[in-house]
VEXVEXSE-584298 format. One record per residue (C-alpha): residue in one letter; x, y, z; residue number from 1. Coordinates in steps of 0.2 Angstrom, whole numbers, plus 5000, padded with zeros to 4 digits. Layout:
N
mifi | u | v | w | loza
A | X | Y | Z | NUM
...
% end
This chain:
255
mifi | u | v | w | loza
X | 5895 | 5584 | 6153 | 1
X | 5898 | 5567 | 6142 | 2
X | 5914 | 5565 | 6134 | 3
X | 5916 | 5549 | 6124 | 4
X | 5930 | 5542 | 6114 | 5
X | 5925 | 5536 | 6092 | 6
X | 5941 | 5532 | 6089 | 7
X | 5959 | 5529 | 6098 | 8
X | 5972 | 5525 | 6086 | 9
X | 5986 | 5536 | 6082 | 10
X | 5992 | 5535 | 6064 | 11
X | 5978 | 5526 | 6051 | 12
X | 5964 | 5514 | 6061 | 13
X | 5963 | 5496 | 6066 | 14
X | 5951 | 5486 | 6057 | 15
X | 5933 | 5493 | 6062 | 16
X | 5939 | 5505 | 6071 | 17
X | 5944 | 5526 | 6068 | 18
X | 5955 | 5534 | 6073 | 19
X | 5958 | 5551 | 6084 | 20
X | 5940 | 5558 | 6086 | 21
X | 5932 | 5562 | 6101 | 22
X | 5914 | 5569 | 6110 | 23
X | 5909 | 5579 | 6121 | 24
X | 5890 | 5584 | 6125 | 25
X | 5878 | 5595 | 6135 | 26
X | 5864 | 5588 | 6134 | 27
X | 5859 | 5603 | 6120 | 28
X | 5878 | 5605 | 6113 | 29
X | 5888 | 5590 | 6106 | 30
X | 5906 | 5594 | 6099 | 31
X | 5920 | 5585 | 6090 | 32
X | 5937 | 5587 | 6092 | 33
X | 5944 | 5579 | 6078 | 34
X | 5936 | 5570 | 6061 | 35
X | 5951 | 5556 | 6060 | 36
X | 5946 | 5542 | 6045 | 37
X | 5931 | 5529 | 6051 | 38
X | 5927 | 5543 | 6062 | 39
X | 5909 | 5549 | 6053 | 40
X | 5906 | 5530 | 6054 | 41
X | 5909 | 5527 | 6070 | 42
X | 5902 | 5544 | 6076 | 43
X | 5886 | 5536 | 6071 | 44
X | 5882 | 5525 | 6086 | 45
X | 5880 | 5538 | 6095 | 46
X | 5877 | 5553 | 6087 | 47
X | 5869 | 5558 | 6069 | 48
X | 5882 | 5572 | 6058 | 49
X | 5869 | 5586 | 6057 | 50
X | 5866 | 5584 | 6077 | 51
X | 5884 | 5592 | 6080 | 52
X | 5887 | 5610 | 6083 | 53
X | 5905 | 5610 | 6082 | 54
X | 5919 | 5604 | 6079 | 55
X | 5935 | 5608 | 6083 | 56
X | 5954 | 5600 | 6072 | 57
X | 5971 | 5599 | 6080 | 58
X | 5980 | 5599 | 6066 | 59
X | 5980 | 5593 | 6048 | 60
X | 5989 | 5579 | 6047 | 61
X | 5975 | 5562 | 6041 | 62
X | 5973 | 5554 | 6057 | 63
X | 5966 | 5570 | 6064 | 64
X | 5957 | 5574 | 6046 | 65
X | 5953 | 5561 | 6037 | 66
X | 5934 | 5560 | 6039 | 67
X | 5932 | 5580 | 6035 | 68
X | 5925 | 5577 | 6017 | 69
X | 5915 | 5564 | 6022 | 70
X | 5906 | 5574 | 6036 | 71
X | 5906 | 5588 | 6026 | 72
X | 5891 | 5575 | 6013 | 73
X | 5883 | 5569 | 6026 | 74
X | 5877 | 5587 | 6030 | 75
X | 5874 | 5591 | 6015 | 76
X | 5863 | 5575 | 6009 | 77
X | 5854 | 5575 | 6026 | 78
X | 5850 | 5594 | 6023 | 79
X | 5842 | 5588 | 6006 | 80
X | 5834 | 5575 | 6014 | 81
X | 5825 | 5580 | 6031 | 82
X | 5823 | 5598 | 6017 | 83
X | 5830 | 5611 | 6033 | 84
X | 5849 | 5619 | 6040 | 85
X | 5860 | 5611 | 6042 | 86
X | 5876 | 5617 | 6049 | 87
X | 5890 | 5612 | 6060 | 88
X | 5904 | 5627 | 6066 | 89
X | 5923 | 5623 | 6059 | 90
X | 5936 | 5628 | 6074 | 91
X | 5952 | 5627 | 6066 | 92
X | 5970 | 5636 | 6068 | 93
X | 5975 | 5644 | 6051 | 94
X | 5994 | 5643 | 6050 | 95
X | 5989 | 5629 | 6039 | 96
X | 5982 | 5639 | 6026 | 97
X | 5974 | 5628 | 6013 | 98
X | 5972 | 5612 | 6029 | 99
X | 5958 | 5627 | 6032 | 100
X | 5951 | 5631 | 6019 | 101
X | 5947 | 5615 | 6020 | 102
X | 5936 | 5615 | 6035 | 103
X | 5926 | 5625 | 6026 | 104
X | 5910 | 5617 | 6014 | 105
X | 5897 | 5628 | 6008 | 106
X | 5886 | 5635 | 6017 | 107
X | 5887 | 5617 | 6030 | 108
X | 5898 | 5619 | 6036 | 109
X | 5908 | 5637 | 6045 | 110
X | 5926 | 5638 | 6047 | 111
X | 5932 | 5647 | 6060 | 112
X | 5952 | 5651 | 6065 | 113
X | 5953 | 5650 | 6083 | 114
X | 5964 | 5661 | 6094 | 115
X | 5978 | 5651 | 6103 | 116
X | 5981 | 5663 | 6115 | 117
X | 5965 | 5668 | 6119 | 118
X | 5951 | 5659 | 6126 | 119
X | 5935 | 5650 | 6113 | 120
X | 5918 | 5650 | 6120 | 121
X | 5908 | 5635 | 6110 | 122
X | 5894 | 5631 | 6118 | 123
X | 5893 | 5630 | 6137 | 124
X | 5912 | 5625 | 6134 | 125
X | 5929 | 5634 | 6141 | 126
X | 5942 | 5630 | 6128 | 127
X | 5961 | 5633 | 6127 | 128
X | 5978 | 5631 | 6119 | 129
X | 5992 | 5623 | 6122 | 130
X | 6004 | 5626 | 6107 | 131
X | 6011 | 5610 | 6107 | 132
X | 6029 | 5601 | 6098 | 133
X | 6023 | 5589 | 6083 | 134
X | 6031 | 5593 | 6064 | 135
X | 6014 | 5603 | 6061 | 136
X | 6007 | 5615 | 6070 | 137
X | 5996 | 5607 | 6082 | 138
X | 5986 | 5616 | 6096 | 139
X | 5982 | 5603 | 6115 | 140
X | 5966 | 5611 | 6122 | 141
X | 5960 | 5612 | 6138 | 142
X | 5941 | 5611 | 6140 | 143
X | 5931 | 5617 | 6155 | 144
X | 5914 | 5617 | 6158 | 145
X | 5904 | 5621 | 6175 | 146
X | 5901 | 5600 | 6177 | 147
X | 5922 | 5595 | 6175 | 148
X | 5938 | 5599 | 6163 | 149
X | 5949 | 5589 | 6154 | 150
X | 5964 | 5593 | 6141 | 151
X | 5971 | 5584 | 6127 | 152
X | 5986 | 5582 | 6124 | 153
X | 5982 | 5583 | 6106 | 154
X | 5997 | 5574 | 6096 | 155
X | 6016 | 5583 | 6105 | 156
X | 6031 | 5575 | 6109 | 157
X | 6034 | 5577 | 6130 | 158
X | 6035 | 5599 | 6136 | 159
X | 6034 | 5605 | 6153 | 160
X | 6020 | 5615 | 6145 | 161
X | 6007 | 5603 | 6147 | 162
X | 6009 | 5605 | 6167 | 163
X | 6002 | 5622 | 6170 | 164
X | 5993 | 5618 | 6157 | 165
X | 5986 | 5605 | 6162 | 166
X | 5983 | 5608 | 6182 | 167
X | 5971 | 5602 | 6193 | 168
X | 5960 | 5594 | 6178 | 169
X | 5948 | 5579 | 6180 | 170
X | 5956 | 5571 | 6163 | 171
X | 5970 | 5572 | 6153 | 172
X | 5971 | 5562 | 6140 | 173
X | 5988 | 5562 | 6133 | 174
X | 5993 | 5554 | 6116 | 175
X | 6007 | 5539 | 6119 | 176
X | 6015 | 5533 | 6105 | 177
X | 6025 | 5524 | 6113 | 178
X | 6030 | 5513 | 6126 | 179
X | 6040 | 5518 | 6139 | 180
X | 6063 | 5519 | 6133 | 181
X | 6058 | 5525 | 6118 | 182
X | 6063 | 5540 | 6109 | 183
X | 6047 | 5548 | 6106 | 184
X | 6050 | 5566 | 6102 | 185
X | 6060 | 5561 | 6088 | 186
X | 6044 | 5556 | 6080 | 187
X | 6033 | 5572 | 6090 | 188
X | 6025 | 5561 | 6102 | 189
X | 6027 | 5555 | 6120 | 190
X | 6033 | 5537 | 6130 | 191
X | 6019 | 5532 | 6141 | 192
X | 6030 | 5538 | 6156 | 193
X | 6030 | 5554 | 6150 | 194
X | 6011 | 5558 | 6149 | 195
X | 6009 | 5550 | 6166 | 196
X | 6023 | 5560 | 6173 | 197
X | 6009 | 5575 | 6167 | 198
X | 5994 | 5568 | 6176 | 199
X | 6003 | 5566 | 6191 | 200
X | 6014 | 5584 | 6189 | 201
X | 5996 | 5591 | 6184 | 202
X | 5987 | 5583 | 6199 | 203
X | 5975 | 5575 | 6186 | 204
X | 5960 | 5562 | 6194 | 205
X | 5963 | 5552 | 6180 | 206
X | 5974 | 5547 | 6165 | 207
X | 5968 | 5542 | 6146 | 208
X | 5982 | 5536 | 6138 | 209
X | 5977 | 5535 | 6118 | 210
X | 5982 | 5540 | 6101 | 211
X | 5988 | 5520 | 6102 | 212
X | 6000 | 5513 | 6095 | 213
X | 6000 | 5499 | 6082 | 214
X | 6013 | 5485 | 6091 | 215
X | 6018 | 5479 | 6106 | 216
X | 6007 | 5474 | 6119 | 217
X | 5993 | 5488 | 6125 | 218
X | 5993 | 5481 | 6144 | 219
X | 6013 | 5488 | 6144 | 220
X | 6008 | 5504 | 6140 | 221
X | 5995 | 5506 | 6155 | 222
X | 6007 | 5497 | 6165 | 223
X | 6019 | 5507 | 6162 | 224
X | 6010 | 5523 | 6166 | 225
X | 6004 | 5517 | 6185 | 226
X | 6023 | 5515 | 6189 | 227
X | 6023 | 5535 | 6189 | 228
X | 6006 | 5540 | 6192 | 229
X | 5997 | 5533 | 6206 | 230
X | 5978 | 5539 | 6202 | 231
X | 5963 | 5529 | 6187 | 232
X | 5974 | 5529 | 6171 | 233
X | 5965 | 5520 | 6155 | 234
X | 5966 | 5514 | 6139 | 235
X | 5958 | 5525 | 6128 | 236
X | 5946 | 5512 | 6120 | 237
X | 5932 | 5514 | 6105 | 238
X | 5917 | 5515 | 6115 | 239
X | 5922 | 5521 | 6130 | 240
X | 5912 | 5536 | 6143 | 241
X | 5918 | 5550 | 6156 | 242
X | 5906 | 5557 | 6163 | 243
X | 5910 | 5576 | 6175 | 244
X | 5897 | 5578 | 6187 | 245
X | 5905 | 5596 | 6196 | 246
X | 5916 | 5594 | 6210 | 247
X | 5914 | 5573 | 6208 | 248
X | 5927 | 5560 | 6201 | 249
X | 5923 | 5557 | 6184 | 250
X | 5919 | 5540 | 6180 | 251
X | 5922 | 5530 | 6163 | 252
X | 5909 | 5517 | 6157 | 253
X | 5918 | 5505 | 6142 | 254
X | 5902 | 5500 | 6127 | 255
% end
């Protein structure tokens, strides 16, 4: 299993980059988690859009879905250019009916609601969900495969439930939109210290801070996390790839 950060930014993308997007792959299955602004352009550095098998959306804020419509048109155009069927499954929650409906597009993208209290099998991946603390309905996702596991917190204020949800996974990809000591919870987000606390309490092998802020020194985020969590820690970066091997330590490669 391989996980590639397509976009690490919160709110809006840094110039030339993308907001939330994460590509999870095995040899024969490709899943995109979230599809924010700039994701479709950045995705094509790694795969063609029509190679996707599925997209999973955590919630319907623009920095997580802005490029869904662009993806629709990419699939339509490639269907005509290649003169072959092109179809991608789109998973999302249906607590926002308009947001969920926006995922579907003709025969090219078929939307299907995930049930947050039930596992979802997407190719070789078993997906589980945890409701987050955010101004709109949003779900963290846990991805398990034969080769490894990770949790993506999506957008959320700190909650104790994340500890059990992420327990003993290989990697915790945790949003850290604020610095230590700031009032992140009022905005439905977390601090570096809170993300690191989850990583420590859950016993994960690696922490990756994501949904990065557009202010301050990002290296400070990492330093603050390392004050709490003694394991391997990283800042998410565009093109950063994490490879998983059964029973082994996940390995990071920067593009």
